mmCIF file of the N, C-alpha and C atoms, coordinates in Angstrom:
data_MODEL
# 
_entry.id   MODEL 
# 
loop_
_atom_site.group_PDB 
_atom_site.id 
_atom_site.type_symbol 
_atom_site.label_atom_id 
_atom_site.label_alt_id 
_atom_site.label_comp_id 
_atom_site.label_asym_id 
_atom_site.label_entity_id 
_atom_site.label_seq_id 
_atom_site.pdbx_PDB_ins_code 
_atom_site.Cartn_x 
_atom_site.Cartn_y 
_atom_site.Cartn_z 
_atom_site.occupancy 
_atom_site.B_iso_or_equiv 
_atom_site.pdbx_formal_charge 
_atom_site.auth_seq_id 
_atom_site.auth_comp_id 
_atom_site.auth_asym_id 
_atom_site.auth_atom_id 
_atom_site.pdbx_PDB_model_num 
ATOM 1   N N  . UNK A 1 1  ? 0.820  -1.182 0.000   1.00 0.00 ? 1  UNK A N  1 
ATOM 2   C CA . UNK A 1 1  ? 0.000  0.000  0.000   1.00 0.00 ? 1  UNK A CA 1 
ATOM 3   C C  . UNK A 1 1  ? 0.875  1.261  0.000   1.00 0.00 ? 1  UNK A C  1 
ATOM 4   N N  . UNK A 1 2  ? 1.948  1.227  0.775   1.00 0.00 ? 2  UNK A N  1 
ATOM 5   C CA . UNK A 1 2  ? 2.848  2.381  0.835   1.00 0.00 ? 2  UNK A CA 1 
ATOM 6   C C  . UNK A 1 2  ? 3.489  2.642  -0.526  1.00 0.00 ? 2  UNK A C  1 
ATOM 7   N N  . UNK A 1 3  ? 3.869  1.594  -1.210  1.00 0.00 ? 3  UNK A N  1 
ATOM 8   C CA . UNK A 1 3  ? 4.480  1.747  -2.533  1.00 0.00 ? 3  UNK A CA 1 
ATOM 9   C C  . UNK A 1 3  ? 3.491  2.347  -3.532  1.00 0.00 ? 3  UNK A C  1 
ATOM 10  N N  . UNK A 1 4  ? 2.234  1.921  -3.445  1.00 0.00 ? 4  UNK A N  1 
ATOM 11  C CA . UNK A 1 4  ? 1.206  2.467  -4.332  1.00 0.00 ? 4  UNK A CA 1 
ATOM 12  C C  . UNK A 1 4  ? 1.009  3.957  -4.072  1.00 0.00 ? 4  UNK A C  1 
ATOM 13  N N  . UNK A 1 5  ? 1.071  4.346  -2.808  1.00 0.00 ? 5  UNK A N  1 
ATOM 14  C CA . UNK A 1 5  ? 0.951  5.764  -2.452  1.00 0.00 ? 5  UNK A CA 1 
ATOM 15  C C  . UNK A 1 5  ? 2.097  6.568  -3.055  1.00 0.00 ? 5  UNK A C  1 
ATOM 16  N N  . UNK A 1 6  ? 3.313  6.074  -2.910  1.00 0.00 ? 6  UNK A N  1 
ATOM 17  C CA . UNK A 1 6  ? 4.491  6.767  -3.445  1.00 0.00 ? 6  UNK A CA 1 
ATOM 18  C C  . UNK A 1 6  ? 4.386  6.899  -4.959  1.00 0.00 ? 6  UNK A C  1 
ATOM 19  N N  . UNK A 1 7  ? 3.986  5.846  -5.631  1.00 0.00 ? 7  UNK A N  1 
ATOM 20  C CA . UNK A 1 7  ? 3.831  5.890  -7.084  1.00 0.00 ? 7  UNK A CA 1 
ATOM 21  C C  . UNK A 1 7  ? 2.765  6.906  -7.480  1.00 0.00 ? 7  UNK A C  1 
ATOM 22  N N  . UNK A 1 8  ? 1.645  6.896  -6.777  1.00 0.00 ? 8  UNK A N  1 
ATOM 23  C CA . UNK A 1 8  ? 0.534  7.783  -7.097  1.00 0.00 ? 8  UNK A CA 1 
ATOM 24  C C  . UNK A 1 8  ? 0.891  9.259  -6.921  1.00 0.00 ? 8  UNK A C  1 
ATOM 25  N N  . UNK A 1 9  ? 1.637  9.598  -5.868  1.00 0.00 ? 9  UNK A N  1 
ATOM 26  C CA . UNK A 1 9  ? 1.886  11.003 -5.543  1.00 0.00 ? 9  UNK A CA 1 
ATOM 27  C C  . UNK A 1 9  ? 3.333  11.450 -5.732  1.00 0.00 ? 9  UNK A C  1 
ATOM 28  N N  . UNK A 1 10 ? 4.138  10.681 -6.407  1.00 0.00 ? 10 UNK A N  1 
ATOM 29  C CA . UNK A 1 10 ? 5.539  11.047 -6.598  1.00 0.00 ? 10 UNK A CA 1 
ATOM 30  C C  . UNK A 1 10 ? 5.704  12.303 -7.445  1.00 0.00 ? 10 UNK A C  1 
ATOM 31  N N  . UNK A 1 11 ? 4.695  12.639 -8.253  1.00 0.00 ? 11 UNK A N  1 
ATOM 32  C CA . UNK A 1 11 ? 4.787  13.847 -9.074  1.00 0.00 ? 11 UNK A CA 1 
ATOM 33  C C  . UNK A 1 11 ? 4.908  15.097 -8.207  1.00 0.00 ? 11 UNK A C  1 
ATOM 34  N N  . UNK A 1 12 ? 4.419  15.054 -6.969  1.00 0.00 ? 12 UNK A N  1 
ATOM 35  C CA . UNK A 1 12 ? 4.517  16.217 -6.085  1.00 0.00 ? 12 UNK A CA 1 
ATOM 36  C C  . UNK A 1 12 ? 5.963  16.576 -5.773  1.00 0.00 ? 12 UNK A C  1 
ATOM 37  N N  . UNK A 1 13 ? 6.854  15.626 -5.824  1.00 0.00 ? 13 UNK A N  1 
ATOM 38  C CA . UNK A 1 13 ? 8.263  15.905 -5.548  1.00 0.00 ? 13 UNK A CA 1 
ATOM 39  C C  . UNK A 1 13 ? 8.987  16.404 -6.777  1.00 0.00 ? 13 UNK A C  1 
ATOM 40  N N  . UNK A 1 14 ? 8.317  16.365 -7.918  1.00 0.00 ? 14 UNK A N  1 
ATOM 41  C CA . UNK A 1 14 ? 8.957  16.747 -9.164  1.00 0.00 ? 14 UNK A CA 1 
ATOM 42  C C  . UNK A 1 14 ? 8.513  18.126 -9.648  1.00 0.00 ? 14 UNK A C  1 
ATOM 43  N N  . UNK A 1 15 ? 7.683  18.810 -8.867  1.00 0.00 ? 15 UNK A N  1 
ATOM 44  C CA . UNK A 1 15 ? 7.203  20.126 -9.267  1.00 0.00 ? 15 UNK A CA 1 
ATOM 45  C C  . UNK A 1 15 ? 8.347  21.124 -9.118  1.00 0.00 ? 15 UNK A C  1 
ATOM 46  N N  . UNK A 1 16 ? 8.603  21.860 -10.169 1.00 0.00 ? 16 UNK A N  1 
ATOM 47  C CA . UNK A 1 16 ? 9.712  22.809 -10.172 1.00 0.00 ? 16 UNK A CA 1 
ATOM 48  C C  . UNK A 1 16 ? 9.303  24.107 -9.480  1.00 0.00 ? 16 UNK A C  1 
ATOM 49  N N  . UNK A 1 17 ? 10.163 24.598 -8.606  1.00 0.00 ? 17 UNK A N  1 
ATOM 50  C CA . UNK A 1 17 ? 9.955  25.871 -7.919  1.00 0.00 ? 17 UNK A CA 1 
ATOM 51  C C  . UNK A 1 17 ? 10.455 26.975 -8.840  1.00 0.00 ? 17 UNK A C  1 
ATOM 52  N N  . UNK A 1 18 ? 9.628  27.996 -9.050  1.00 0.00 ? 18 UNK A N  1 
ATOM 53  C CA . UNK A 1 18 ? 9.991  29.099 -9.935  1.00 0.00 ? 18 UNK A CA 1 
ATOM 54  C C  . UNK A 1 18 ? 9.952  30.416 -9.172  1.00 0.00 ? 18 UNK A C  1 
ATOM 55  N N  . UNK A 1 19 ? 10.297 31.479 -9.868  1.00 0.00 ? 19 UNK A N  1 
ATOM 56  C CA . UNK A 1 19 ? 10.252 32.813 -9.282  1.00 0.00 ? 19 UNK A CA 1 
ATOM 57  C C  . UNK A 1 19 ? 8.834  33.152 -8.842  1.00 0.00 ? 19 UNK A C  1 
ATOM 58  N N  . UNK A 1 20 ? 7.848  32.656 -9.554  1.00 0.00 ? 20 UNK A N  1 
ATOM 59  C CA . UNK A 1 20 ? 6.450  32.898 -9.175  1.00 0.00 ? 20 UNK A CA 1 
ATOM 60  C C  . UNK A 1 20 ? 6.124  32.317 -7.805  1.00 0.00 ? 20 UNK A C  1 
ATOM 61  N N  . UNK A 1 21 ? 6.783  31.247 -7.428  1.00 0.00 ? 21 UNK A N  1 
ATOM 62  C CA . UNK A 1 21 ? 6.574  30.649 -6.110  1.00 0.00 ? 21 UNK A CA 1 
ATOM 63  C C  . UNK A 1 21 ? 7.312  31.424 -5.026  1.00 0.00 ? 21 UNK A C  1 
ATOM 64  N N  . UNK A 1 22 ? 8.405  32.037 -5.400  1.00 0.00 ? 22 UNK A N  1 
ATOM 65  C CA . UNK A 1 22 ? 9.262  32.731 -4.449  1.00 0.00 ? 22 UNK A CA 1 
ATOM 66  C C  . UNK A 1 22 ? 8.783  34.153 -4.164  1.00 0.00 ? 22 UNK A C  1 
ATOM 67  N N  . UNK A 1 23 ? 8.296  34.845 -5.181  1.00 0.00 ? 23 UNK A N  1 
ATOM 68  C CA . UNK A 1 23 ? 7.900  36.248 -5.021  1.00 0.00 ? 23 UNK A CA 1 
ATOM 69  C C  . UNK A 1 23 ? 6.846  36.491 -3.952  1.00 0.00 ? 23 UNK A C  1 
ATOM 70  N N  . UNK A 1 24 ? 5.808  35.662 -3.816  1.00 0.00 ? 24 UNK A N  1 
ATOM 71  C CA . UNK A 1 24 ? 4.781  35.956 -2.805  1.00 0.00 ? 24 UNK A CA 1 
ATOM 72  C C  . UNK A 1 24 ? 5.150  35.551 -1.374  1.00 0.00 ? 24 UNK A C  1 
ATOM 73  N N  . UNK A 1 25 ? 6.378  35.119 -1.148  1.00 0.00 ? 25 UNK A N  1 
ATOM 74  C CA . UNK A 1 25 ? 6.806  34.727 0.188   1.00 0.00 ? 25 UNK A CA 1 
ATOM 75  C C  . UNK A 1 25 ? 7.019  35.988 1.013   1.00 0.00 ? 25 UNK A C  1 
ATOM 76  N N  . UNK A 1 26 ? 6.023  36.335 1.799   1.00 0.00 ? 26 UNK A N  1 
ATOM 77  C CA . UNK A 1 26 ? 6.020  37.576 2.567   1.00 0.00 ? 26 UNK A CA 1 
ATOM 78  C C  . UNK A 1 26 ? 6.342  37.318 4.036   1.00 0.00 ? 26 UNK A C  1 
ATOM 79  N N  . UNK A 1 27 ? 6.811  38.354 4.691   1.00 0.00 ? 27 UNK A N  1 
ATOM 80  C CA . UNK A 1 27 ? 7.102  38.271 6.116   1.00 0.00 ? 27 UNK A CA 1 
ATOM 81  C C  . UNK A 1 27 ? 5.794  38.269 6.897   1.00 0.00 ? 27 UNK A C  1 
ATOM 82  N N  . UNK A 1 28 ? 5.635  37.311 7.769   1.00 0.00 ? 28 UNK A N  1 
ATOM 83  C CA . UNK A 1 28 ? 4.451  37.219 8.619   1.00 0.00 ? 28 UNK A CA 1 
ATOM 84  C C  . UNK A 1 28 ? 4.534  38.293 9.705   1.00 0.00 ? 28 UNK A C  1 
ATOM 85  N N  . UNK A 1 29 ? 3.389  38.705 10.261  1.00 0.00 ? 29 UNK A N  1 
ATOM 86  C CA . UNK A 1 29 ? 3.399  39.793 11.249  1.00 0.00 ? 29 UNK A CA 1 
ATOM 87  C C  . UNK A 1 29 ? 4.353  39.597 12.435  1.00 0.00 ? 29 UNK A C  1 
ATOM 88  N N  . UNK A 1 30 ? 4.457  38.385 12.956  1.00 0.00 ? 30 UNK A N  1 
ATOM 89  C CA . UNK A 1 30 ? 5.324  38.165 14.123  1.00 0.00 ? 30 UNK A CA 1 
ATOM 90  C C  . UNK A 1 30 ? 6.617  37.438 13.752  1.00 0.00 ? 30 UNK A C  1 
ATOM 91  N N  . UNK A 1 31 ? 6.919  37.396 12.485  1.00 0.00 ? 31 UNK A N  1 
ATOM 92  C CA . UNK A 1 31 ? 8.111  36.699 12.004  1.00 0.00 ? 31 UNK A CA 1 
ATOM 93  C C  . UNK A 1 31 ? 9.297  37.663 12.012  1.00 0.00 ? 31 UNK A C  1 
ATOM 94  N N  . UNK A 1 32 ? 10.424 37.203 12.522  1.00 0.00 ? 32 UNK A N  1 
ATOM 95  C CA . UNK A 1 32 ? 11.617 38.055 12.543  1.00 0.00 ? 32 UNK A CA 1 
ATOM 96  C C  . UNK A 1 32 ? 12.259 38.096 11.157  1.00 0.00 ? 32 UNK A C  1 
ATOM 97  N N  . UNK A 1 33 ? 13.163 39.030 10.998  1.00 0.00 ? 33 UNK A N  1 
ATOM 98  C CA . UNK A 1 33 ? 13.923 39.160 9.753   1.00 0.00 ? 33 UNK A CA 1 
ATOM 99  C C  . UNK A 1 33 ? 14.638 37.849 9.432   1.00 0.00 ? 33 UNK A C  1 
ATOM 100 N N  . UNK A 1 34 ? 15.294 37.276 10.431  1.00 0.00 ? 34 UNK A N  1 
ATOM 101 C CA . UNK A 1 34 ? 16.072 36.056 10.207  1.00 0.00 ? 34 UNK A CA 1 
ATOM 102 C C  . UNK A 1 34 ? 15.187 34.860 9.877   1.00 0.00 ? 34 UNK A C  1 
ATOM 103 N N  . UNK A 1 35 ? 14.007 34.791 10.475  1.00 0.00 ? 35 UNK A N  1 
ATOM 104 C CA . UNK A 1 35 ? 13.079 33.708 10.153  1.00 0.00 ? 35 UNK A CA 1 
ATOM 105 C C  . UNK A 1 35 ? 12.599 33.812 8.705   1.00 0.00 ? 35 UNK A C  1 
ATOM 106 N N  . UNK A 1 36 ? 12.298 35.029 8.274   1.00 0.00 ? 36 UNK A N  1 
ATOM 107 C CA . UNK A 1 36 ? 11.880 35.233 6.881   1.00 0.00 ? 36 UNK A CA 1 
ATOM 108 C C  . UNK A 1 36 ? 12.996 34.826 5.930   1.00 0.00 ? 36 UNK A C  1 
ATOM 109 N N  . UNK A 1 37 ? 14.193 35.291 6.195   1.00 0.00 ? 37 UNK A N  1 
ATOM 110 C CA . UNK A 1 37 ? 15.319 34.981 5.303   1.00 0.00 ? 37 UNK A CA 1 
ATOM 111 C C  . UNK A 1 37 ? 15.575 33.482 5.265   1.00 0.00 ? 37 UNK A C  1 
ATOM 112 N N  . UNK A 1 38 ? 15.485 32.816 6.394   1.00 0.00 ? 38 UNK A N  1 
ATOM 113 C CA . UNK A 1 38 ? 15.686 31.362 6.438   1.00 0.00 ? 38 UNK A CA 1 
ATOM 114 C C  . UNK A 1 38 ? 14.627 30.643 5.623   1.00 0.00 ? 38 UNK A C  1 
ATOM 115 N N  . UNK A 1 39 ? 13.370 31.036 5.800   1.00 0.00 ? 39 UNK A N  1 
ATOM 116 C CA . UNK A 1 39 ? 12.272 30.417 5.045   1.00 0.00 ? 39 UNK A CA 1 
ATOM 117 C C  . UNK A 1 39 ? 12.404 30.713 3.560   1.00 0.00 ? 39 UNK A C  1 
ATOM 118 N N  . UNK A 1 40 ? 12.756 31.943 3.230   1.00 0.00 ? 40 UNK A N  1 
ATOM 119 C CA . UNK A 1 40 ? 12.907 32.367 1.839   1.00 0.00 ? 40 UNK A CA 1 
ATOM 120 C C  . UNK A 1 40 ? 14.043 31.590 1.170   1.00 0.00 ? 40 UNK A C  1 
ATOM 121 N N  . UNK A 1 41 ? 15.171 31.468 1.860   1.00 0.00 ? 41 UNK A N  1 
ATOM 122 C CA . UNK A 1 41 ? 16.317 30.745 1.294   1.00 0.00 ? 41 UNK A CA 1 
ATOM 123 C C  . UNK A 1 41 ? 16.029 29.259 1.129   1.00 0.00 ? 41 UNK A C  1 
ATOM 124 N N  . UNK A 1 42 ? 15.217 28.683 2.013   1.00 0.00 ? 42 UNK A N  1 
ATOM 125 C CA . UNK A 1 42 ? 14.841 27.268 1.885   1.00 0.00 ? 42 UNK A CA 1 
ATOM 126 C C  . UNK A 1 42 ? 14.059 27.049 0.592   1.00 0.00 ? 42 UNK A C  1 
ATOM 127 N N  . UNK A 1 43 ? 13.171 27.978 0.283   1.00 0.00 ? 43 UNK A N  1 
ATOM 128 C CA . UNK A 1 43 ? 12.406 27.874 -0.969  1.00 0.00 ? 43 UNK A CA 1 
ATOM 129 C C  . UNK A 1 43 ? 13.336 28.101 -2.161  1.00 0.00 ? 43 UNK A C  1 
ATOM 130 N N  . UNK A 1 44 ? 14.177 29.123 -2.073  1.00 0.00 ? 44 UNK A N  1 
ATOM 131 C CA . UNK A 1 44 ? 15.099 29.444 -3.175  1.00 0.00 ? 44 UNK A CA 1 
ATOM 132 C C  . UNK A 1 44 ? 16.077 28.301 -3.442  1.00 0.00 ? 44 UNK A C  1 
ATOM 133 N N  . UNK A 1 45 ? 16.454 27.575 -2.418  1.00 0.00 ? 45 UNK A N  1 
ATOM 134 C CA . UNK A 1 45 ? 17.410 26.478 -2.603  1.00 0.00 ? 45 UNK A CA 1 
ATOM 135 C C  . UNK A 1 45 ? 16.830 25.335 -3.432  1.00 0.00 ? 45 UNK A C  1 
ATOM 136 N N  . UNK A 1 46 ? 15.505 25.256 -3.536  1.00 0.00 ? 46 UNK A N  1 
ATOM 137 C CA . UNK A 1 46 ? 14.866 24.202 -4.324  1.00 0.00 ? 46 UNK A CA 1 
ATOM 138 C C  . UNK A 1 46 ? 14.735 24.575 -5.802  1.00 0.00 ? 46 UNK A C  1 
ATOM 139 N N  . UNK A 1 47 ? 15.113 25.803 -6.139  1.00 0.00 ? 47 UNK A N  1 
ATOM 140 C CA . UNK A 1 47 ? 14.981 26.255 -7.526  1.00 0.00 ? 47 UNK A CA 1 
ATOM 141 C C  . UNK A 1 47 ? 16.135 25.738 -8.373  1.00 0.00 ? 47 UNK A C  1 
ATOM 142 N N  . UNK A 1 48 ? 15.832 25.372 -9.598  1.00 0.00 ? 48 UNK A N  1 
ATOM 143 C CA . UNK A 1 48 ? 16.878 24.963 -10.530 1.00 0.00 ? 48 UNK A CA 1 
ATOM 144 C C  . UNK A 1 48 ? 17.567 26.180 -11.136 1.00 0.00 ? 48 UNK A C  1 
ATOM 145 N N  . UNK A 1 49 ? 16.785 27.170 -11.522 1.00 0.00 ? 49 UNK A N  1 
ATOM 146 C CA . UNK A 1 49 ? 17.317 28.395 -12.107 1.00 0.00 ? 49 UNK A CA 1 
ATOM 147 C C  . UNK A 1 49 ? 16.997 29.564 -11.181 1.00 0.00 ? 49 UNK A C  1 
ATOM 148 N N  . UNK A 1 50 ? 17.954 29.917 -10.343 1.00 0.00 ? 50 UNK A N  1 
ATOM 149 C CA . UNK A 1 50 ? 17.733 31.005 -9.394  1.00 0.00 ? 50 UNK A CA 1 
ATOM 150 C C  . UNK A 1 50 ? 17.922 32.358 -10.053 1.00 0.00 ? 50 UNK A C  1 
ATOM 151 N N  . UNK A 1 51 ? 17.183 33.363 -9.542  1.00 0.00 ? 51 UNK A N  1 
ATOM 152 C CA . UNK A 1 51 ? 17.403 34.724 -10.040 1.00 0.00 ? 51 UNK A CA 1 
ATOM 153 C C  . UNK A 1 51 ? 18.808 35.199 -9.641  1.00 0.00 ? 51 UNK A C  1 
ATOM 154 N N  . UNK A 1 52 ? 19.256 36.269 -10.250 1.00 0.00 ? 52 UNK A N  1 
ATOM 155 C CA . UNK A 1 52 ? 20.564 36.816 -9.891  1.00 0.00 ? 52 UNK A CA 1 
ATOM 156 C C  . UNK A 1 52 ? 20.539 37.284 -8.446  1.00 0.00 ? 52 UNK A C  1 
ATOM 157 N N  . UNK A 1 53 ? 21.709 37.482 -7.859  1.00 0.00 ? 53 UNK A N  1 
ATOM 158 C CA . UNK A 1 53 ? 21.775 37.949 -6.472  1.00 0.00 ? 53 UNK A CA 1 
ATOM 159 C C  . UNK A 1 53 ? 21.033 39.272 -6.310  1.00 0.00 ? 53 UNK A C  1 
ATOM 160 N N  . UNK A 1 54 ? 21.210 40.163 -7.268  1.00 0.00 ? 54 UNK A N  1 
ATOM 161 C CA . UNK A 1 54 ? 20.556 41.466 -7.212  1.00 0.00 ? 54 UNK A CA 1 
ATOM 162 C C  . UNK A 1 54 ? 19.037 41.312 -7.225  1.00 0.00 ? 54 UNK A C  1 
ATOM 163 N N  . UNK A 1 55 ? 18.508 40.435 -8.073  1.00 0.00 ? 55 UNK A N  1 
ATOM 164 C CA . UNK A 1 55 ? 17.068 40.203 -8.134  1.00 0.00 ? 55 UNK A CA 1 
ATOM 165 C C  . UNK A 1 55 ? 16.548 39.538 -6.858  1.00 0.00 ? 55 UNK A C  1 
ATOM 166 N N  . UNK A 1 56 ? 17.338 38.637 -6.290  1.00 0.00 ? 56 UNK A N  1 
ATOM 167 C CA . UNK A 1 56 ? 16.939 37.988 -5.047  1.00 0.00 ? 56 UNK A CA 1 
ATOM 168 C C  . UNK A 1 56 ? 16.837 39.011 -3.919  1.00 0.00 ? 56 UNK A C  1 
ATOM 169 N N  . UNK A 1 57 ? 17.791 39.896 -3.833  1.00 0.00 ? 57 UNK A N  1 
ATOM 170 C CA . UNK A 1 57 ? 17.766 40.937 -2.800  1.00 0.00 ? 57 UNK A CA 1 
ATOM 171 C C  . UNK A 1 57 ? 16.558 41.843 -3.000  1.00 0.00 ? 57 UNK A C  1 
ATOM 172 N N  . UNK A 1 58 ? 16.301 42.220 -4.222  1.00 0.00 ? 58 UNK A N  1 
ATOM 173 C CA . UNK A 1 58 ? 15.156 43.084 -4.525  1.00 0.00 ? 58 UNK A CA 1 
ATOM 174 C C  . UNK A 1 58 ? 13.845 42.397 -4.109  1.00 0.00 ? 58 UNK A C  1 
ATOM 175 N N  . UNK A 1 59 ? 13.721 41.112 -4.407  1.00 0.00 ? 59 UNK A N  1 
ATOM 176 C CA . UNK A 1 59 ? 12.505 40.379 -4.066  1.00 0.00 ? 59 UNK A CA 1 
ATOM 177 C C  . UNK A 1 59 ? 12.293 40.297 -2.556  1.00 0.00 ? 59 UNK A C  1 
ATOM 178 N N  . UNK A 1 60 ? 13.344 39.966 -1.834  1.00 0.00 ? 60 UNK A N  1 
ATOM 179 C CA . UNK A 1 60 ? 13.178 39.784 -0.387  1.00 0.00 ? 60 UNK A CA 1 
ATOM 180 C C  . UNK A 1 60 ? 12.910 41.115 0.310   1.00 0.00 ? 60 UNK A C  1 
ATOM 181 N N  . UNK A 1 61 ? 13.497 42.196 -0.158  1.00 0.00 ? 61 UNK A N  1 
ATOM 182 C CA . UNK A 1 61 ? 13.244 43.504 0.445   1.00 0.00 ? 61 UNK A CA 1 
ATOM 183 C C  . UNK A 1 61 ? 11.792 43.911 0.234   1.00 0.00 ? 61 UNK A C  1 
ATOM 184 N N  . UNK A 1 62 ? 11.235 43.603 -0.923  1.00 0.00 ? 62 UNK A N  1 
ATOM 185 C CA . UNK A 1 62 ? 9.826  43.913 -1.192  1.00 0.00 ? 62 UNK A CA 1 
ATOM 186 C C  . UNK A 1 62 ? 8.885  43.136 -0.280  1.00 0.00 ? 62 UNK A C  1 
ATOM 187 N N  . UNK A 1 63 ? 9.329  42.014 0.251   1.00 0.00 ? 63 UNK A N  1 
ATOM 188 C CA . UNK A 1 63 ? 8.473  41.158 1.056   1.00 0.00 ? 63 UNK A CA 1 
ATOM 189 C C  . UNK A 1 63 ? 8.564  41.423 2.559   1.00 0.00 ? 63 UNK A C  1 
ATOM 190 N N  . UNK A 1 64 ? 9.353  42.412 2.962   1.00 0.00 ? 64 UNK A N  1 
ATOM 191 C CA . UNK A 1 64 ? 9.435  42.787 4.367   1.00 0.00 ? 64 UNK A CA 1 
ATOM 192 C C  . UNK A 1 64 ? 8.159  43.448 4.834   1.00 0.00 ? 64 UNK A C  1 
ATOM 193 N N  . UNK A 1 65 ? 7.923  43.401 6.138   1.00 0.00 ? 65 UNK A N  1 
ATOM 194 C CA . UNK A 1 65 ? 6.854  44.188 6.728   1.00 0.00 ? 65 UNK A CA 1 
ATOM 195 C C  . UNK A 1 65 ? 7.193  45.663 6.515   1.00 0.00 ? 65 UNK A C  1 
ATOM 196 N N  . UNK A 1 66 ? 6.208  46.532 6.359   1.00 0.00 ? 66 UNK A N  1 
ATOM 197 C CA . UNK A 1 66 ? 6.476  47.956 6.074   1.00 0.00 ? 66 UNK A CA 1 
ATOM 198 C C  . UNK A 1 66 ? 7.437  48.618 7.060   1.00 0.00 ? 66 UNK A C  1 
ATOM 199 N N  . UNK A 1 67 ? 7.399  48.233 8.338   1.00 0.00 ? 67 UNK A N  1 
ATOM 200 C CA . UNK A 1 67 ? 8.292  48.871 9.319   1.00 0.00 ? 67 UNK A CA 1 
ATOM 201 C C  . UNK A 1 67 ? 9.766  48.549 9.056   1.00 0.00 ? 67 UNK A C  1 
ATOM 202 N N  . UNK A 1 68 ? 10.056 47.421 8.413   1.00 0.00 ? 68 UNK A N  1 
ATOM 203 C CA . UNK A 1 68 ? 11.451 47.076 8.092   1.00 0.00 ? 68 UNK A CA 1 
ATOM 204 C C  . UNK A 1 68 ? 11.910 47.642 6.765   1.00 0.00 ? 68 UNK A C  1 
ATOM 205 N N  . UNK A 1 69 ? 10.953 47.936 5.892   1.00 0.00 ? 69 UNK A N  1 
ATOM 206 C CA . UNK A 1 69 ? 11.325 48.482 4.596   1.00 0.00 ? 69 UNK A CA 1 
ATOM 207 C C  . UNK A 1 69 ? 11.964 49.836 4.799   1.00 0.00 ? 69 UNK A C  1 
# 
């Protein structure tokens, strides 16, 4: 039964993470800067084609809470 489950849902592990998945990663109200960066980098590490460093910085700064911007 376990093998049938793995076969049935293995496509979920093959979904490619893109910039569209990374851009909406916003800082939660009680989330610290470091928690956001850690969560953001975990998602970015799954990408095959990462944006440039400059684009990554631009994206993460846009996702800060207004008080940190």
